[in-house]
TIKE-582127 format. One record per residue (C-alpha): residue number from 1; residue in one letter; x, y, z. Coordinates in pm, 1 decimal, padded with zeros to 6 digits. Example, Ala and Ser with C-alpha at 12.3 -4.5 7.8 and 13.67 -1.06 7.14 Angstrom:
2
R  num  residu         u         v         w
R    1       A   01230.0  -00450.0   00780.0
R    2       S   01367.0  -00106.0   00714.0
//
This chain:
101
R  num  residu         u         v         w
R    1       M  -00700.6  -00136.2  -02285.2
R    2       Q  -00903.2  -00393.5  -02120.4
R    3       T  -00879.0  -00440.3  -01749.0
R    4       S  -00723.5  -00803.4  -01807.1
R    5       Q  -00484.6  -00682.2  -02037.0
R    6       L  -00372.4  -00376.6  -01785.0
R    7       L  -00364.2  -00635.6  -01506.2
R    8       N  -00138.8  -00891.2  -01711.2
R    9       V   00111.5  -00573.8  -01811.9
R   10       M   00108.4  -00476.3  -01450.9
R   11       F   00190.1  -00828.8  -01313.5
R   12       N   00405.8  -00946.5  -01579.7
R   13       D   00592.2  -00631.1  -01730.4
R   14       P   00949.6  -00565.8  -01563.8
R   15       E   00867.0  -00163.3  -01569.7
R   16       F   00573.1  -00236.7  -01333.5
R   17       A   00791.8  -00500.0  -01126.8
R   18       W   00821.3  -00181.7  -00862.1
R   19       L   00454.5  -00153.6  -00800.6
R   20       R   00421.5  -00510.5  -00677.2
R   21       S   00469.6  -00462.0  -00326.7
R   22       M   00224.3  -00183.1  -00344.0
R   23       S  -00025.9  -00395.0  -00517.3
R   24       G   00002.8  -00694.6  -00299.7
R   25       L  -00033.8  -00451.0   00015.7
R   26       I  -00368.0  -00321.2  -00167.4
R   27       V  -00507.0  -00704.7  -00180.6
R   28       R  -00434.2  -00754.7   00176.3
R   29       I  -00583.7  -00448.2   00280.4
R   30       D  -00888.5  -00557.3   00043.2
R   31       E  -00925.2  -00920.0   00217.6
R   32       A  -00908.1  -00761.9   00560.7
R   33       L  -01210.3  -00524.4   00473.1
R   34       E  -01393.9  -00809.2   00300.7
R   35       T  -01309.1  -01036.4   00591.8
R   36       K  -01433.8  -00774.0   00852.1
R   37       L  -01772.4  -00698.9   00649.3
R   38       R  -01924.2  -01029.1   00613.9
R   39       P  -02146.1  -01047.5   00903.5
R   40       S  -02271.4  -01390.6   00827.2
R   41       E  -01947.1  -01588.0   00822.1
R   42       P  -01745.8  -01637.7   01171.6
R   43       R  -01431.5  -01415.9   01183.6
R   44       A  -01159.0  -01345.1   01361.0
R   45       E  -01052.5  -01003.8   01448.2
R   46       T  -00815.1  -00858.9   01179.8
R   47       E  -00489.8  -00742.6   01275.8
R   48       T  -00425.7  -00416.5   01139.1
R   49       G  -00064.4  -00380.2   01289.5
R   50       P   00121.9  -00553.6   01017.7
R   51       L  -00072.8  -00408.7   00750.8
R   52       V   00002.7  -00066.9   00883.6
R   53       A   00328.7  -00139.3   00945.0
R   54       A   00373.7  -00283.1   00542.9
R   55       A   00217.5   00080.1   00451.6
R   56       R   00486.6   00262.1   00656.4
R   57       D   00755.2   00100.7   00491.3
R   58       L   00614.3   00154.5   00152.0
R   59       V   00602.2   00542.0   00200.3
R   60       A   00927.8   00565.0   00345.8
R   61       P   01107.7   00302.3   00166.2
R   62       E   01490.4   00187.0   00233.7
R   63       A   01729.0   00443.1   00024.6
R   64       G   01854.5   00317.1  -00295.4
R   65       T   01612.6   00050.5  -00383.3
R   66       P   01449.5   00008.6  -00677.8
R   67       Y   01130.5   00050.8  -00510.2
R   68       A   01294.6   00371.0  -00341.9
R   69       Q   01421.4   00509.5  -00658.3
R   70       R   01079.8   00481.3  -00853.7
R   71       Y   00900.7   00593.5  -00544.1
R   72       H   01060.6   00898.3  -00508.1
R   73       A   01109.0   00963.0  -00913.7
R   74       A   00711.3   00981.8  -00887.9
R   75       L   00705.6   01221.2  -00589.9
R   76       Q   00912.8   01451.6  -00804.7
R   77       E   00719.8   01374.8  -01125.8
R   78       L   00358.6   01358.5  -01028.8
R   79       P   00191.3   01650.1  -00802.0
R   80       D  -00102.8   01387.5  -00741.1
R   81       A   00139.8   01129.6  -00602.9
R   82       V   00291.9   01392.2  -00379.4
R   83       L  -00086.4   01467.7  -00234.6
R   84       A  -00163.7   01092.8  -00218.4
R   85       H   00169.7   01054.8  -00014.7
R   86       R   00081.9   01329.3   00228.6
R   87       D  -00248.1   01198.6   00264.1
R   88       L  -00107.9   00836.7   00325.9
R   89       V   00114.2   00951.5   00580.8
R   90       T  -00111.5   01157.5   00761.1
R   91       L  -00327.6   00824.7   00804.7
R   92       L  -00060.1   00648.9   00917.9
R   93       K   00044.6   00910.2   01193.4
R   94       L  -00317.0   00840.5   01323.0
R   95       Q  -00259.7   00470.3   01340.9
R   96       R   00019.3   00489.9   01593.4
R   97       P  -00043.7   00327.1   01889.9
R   98       Q  -00117.1   00568.6   02222.5
R   99       S   00191.7   00639.2   02418.4
R  100       T   00149.3   00512.1   02786.3
R  101       A   00395.1   00782.9   02884.4
//
């Protein structure tokens, strides 16, 4: 399958609808990184807080939603998904703001 066909299926097939929030976040992260890496253009500092918050929402989805059902099914069926989930949760814990207490 060609890349364009794969993208078409992912964006248009109802079976992949649950992945759209995740793929949208990946696009936002890529755009933020691209902006940060273009030294020749003036840039505003990219705020990572909303990206981190969105990632946290995706790895701890609201129970009962179609996304949560598919996400948890993937964790049950795919060992690689479990490992990726663990790694992402670890990275997100590192992004917590320092406590002032």
